[in-house]
Short mmCIF file of the C-alpha atoms (twelve columns), coordinates in Angstrom:
data_MODEL
# 
_entry.id   MODEL 
# 
loop_
_atom_site.group_PDB 
_atom_site.id 
_atom_site.type_symbol 
_atom_site.label_atom_id 
_atom_site.label_alt_id 
_atom_site.label_comp_id 
_atom_site.label_asym_id 
_atom_site.label_seq_id 
_atom_site.Cartn_x 
_atom_site.Cartn_y 
_atom_site.Cartn_z 
_atom_site.pdbx_PDB_model_num 
ATOM 1  C CA . MET A 1  99.415  85.657 66.593  1 
ATOM 2  C CA . ARG A 2  101.963 88.326 65.716  1 
ATOM 3  C CA . SER A 3  104.804 85.895 66.416  1 
ATOM 4  C CA . LEU A 4  103.243 83.311 64.116  1 
ATOM 5  C CA . LYS A 5  102.853 85.846 61.328  1 
ATOM 6  C CA . GLU A 6  106.482 86.948 61.703  1 
ATOM 7  C CA . ALA A 7  107.850 83.378 61.782  1 
ATOM 8  C CA . GLU A 8  109.955 82.690 58.717  1 
ATOM 9  C CA . SER A 9  110.841 79.046 59.227  1 
ATOM 10 C CA . GLU A 10 109.208 75.903 60.503  1 
ATOM 11 C CA . ARG A 11 111.542 75.940 63.502  1 
ATOM 12 C CA . GLU A 12 110.310 79.411 64.527  1 
ATOM 13 C CA . VAL A 13 106.719 78.187 64.256  1 
ATOM 14 C CA . ASP A 14 107.611 75.229 66.495  1 
ATOM 15 C CA . ASP A 15 109.166 77.635 69.011  1 
ATOM 16 C CA . VAL A 16 105.994 79.729 69.100  1 
ATOM 17 C CA . ASP A 17 103.924 76.567 69.514  1 
ATOM 18 C CA . SER A 18 106.117 75.375 72.388  1 
ATOM 19 C CA . LYS A 19 105.816 78.726 74.156  1 
ATOM 20 C CA . PHE A 20 102.040 78.669 73.743  1 
ATOM 21 C CA . ASN A 21 101.874 75.132 75.174  1 
ATOM 22 C CA . LEU A 22 103.782 76.276 78.258  1 
ATOM 23 C CA . HIS A 23 101.002 78.696 79.111  1 
ATOM 24 C CA . PHE A 24 98.074  76.632 77.824  1 
ATOM 25 C CA . PRO A 25 98.775  72.868 77.994  1 
ATOM 26 C CA . PRO A 26 97.110  70.811 75.254  1 
ATOM 27 C CA . GLY A 27 95.109  68.730 77.768  1 
ATOM 28 C CA . GLU A 28 93.102  71.794 78.777  1 
ATOM 29 C CA . ALA A 29 91.849  72.647 75.297  1 
ATOM 30 C CA . GLY A 30 88.109  72.937 74.891  1 
ATOM 31 C CA . VAL A 31 87.328  73.578 78.543  1 
ATOM 32 C CA . ASP A 32 84.329  75.856 78.972  1 
ATOM 33 C CA . GLU A 33 84.548  78.958 81.125  1 
ATOM 34 C CA . GLY A 34 83.520  78.459 84.711  1 
ATOM 35 C CA . GLN A 35 85.036  75.002 85.012  1 
ATOM 36 C CA . TYR A 36 88.336  76.244 86.408  1 
ATOM 37 C CA . LYS A 37 88.576  76.003 90.164  1 
ATOM 38 C CA . ARG A 38 90.840  78.098 92.312  1 
ATOM 39 C CA . PRO A 39 93.451  75.965 94.061  1 
ATOM 40 C CA . LYS A 40 93.018  75.644 97.792  1 
ATOM 41 C CA . ARG A 41 95.706  77.330 99.793  1 
ATOM 42 C CA . LYS A 42 97.711  74.771 101.698 1 
ATOM 43 C CA . SER A 43 100.310 75.681 104.236 1 
ATOM 44 C CA . MET A 44 103.225 73.510 105.214 1 
ATOM 45 C CA . TYR A 45 101.732 73.417 108.725 1 
ATOM 46 C CA . SER A 46 98.439  71.889 107.543 1 
ATOM 47 C CA . THR A 47 100.223 69.416 105.273 1 
ATOM 48 C CA . PHE A 48 102.509 68.174 108.055 1 
ATOM 49 C CA . SER A 49 99.693  68.147 110.586 1 
ATOM 50 C CA . LYS A 50 97.509  65.954 108.351 1 
ATOM 51 C CA . ALA A 51 100.455 63.617 107.733 1 
ATOM 52 C CA . GLY A 52 100.759 63.020 111.485 1 
ATOM 53 C CA . LEU A 53 104.289 64.367 111.834 1 
ATOM 54 C CA . TRP A 54 103.525 65.818 115.272 1 
ATOM 55 C CA . GLU A 55 103.943 62.359 116.762 1 
ATOM 56 C CA . VAL A 56 107.427 62.105 115.297 1 
ATOM 57 C CA . ALA A 57 108.369 65.698 116.125 1 
ATOM 58 C CA . SER A 58 107.328 65.278 119.758 1 
ATOM 59 C CA . ARG A 59 110.040 62.658 120.239 1 
ATOM 60 C CA . PHE A 60 112.820 65.125 119.403 1 
ATOM 61 C CA . GLY A 61 113.840 67.773 121.916 1 
ATOM 62 C CA . CYS A 62 111.592 68.938 124.711 1 
ATOM 63 C CA . SER A 63 107.947 69.958 124.670 1 
ATOM 64 C CA . ALA A 64 106.747 73.543 124.957 1 
ATOM 65 C CA . GLU A 65 105.819 72.913 128.612 1 
ATOM 66 C CA . GLN A 66 109.277 71.554 129.407 1 
ATOM 67 C CA . LEU A 67 110.931 74.451 127.618 1 
ATOM 68 C CA . GLY A 68 108.820 76.983 129.561 1 
# 
């Protein structure tokens, strides 16, 4: 609010608006509290495992048993 009050030109107002939209995108306006959900933590391991990359990775190099 202070930045808007101190803005002296239309360009400065647009800059303040752009900065605000970076933090609060316009598509999220009007969302009630409690509707935000925490993102699930995803590791690269779980992503690759679900994609089935173990089948591809097993064809390169030797297995853990062979290495041991």
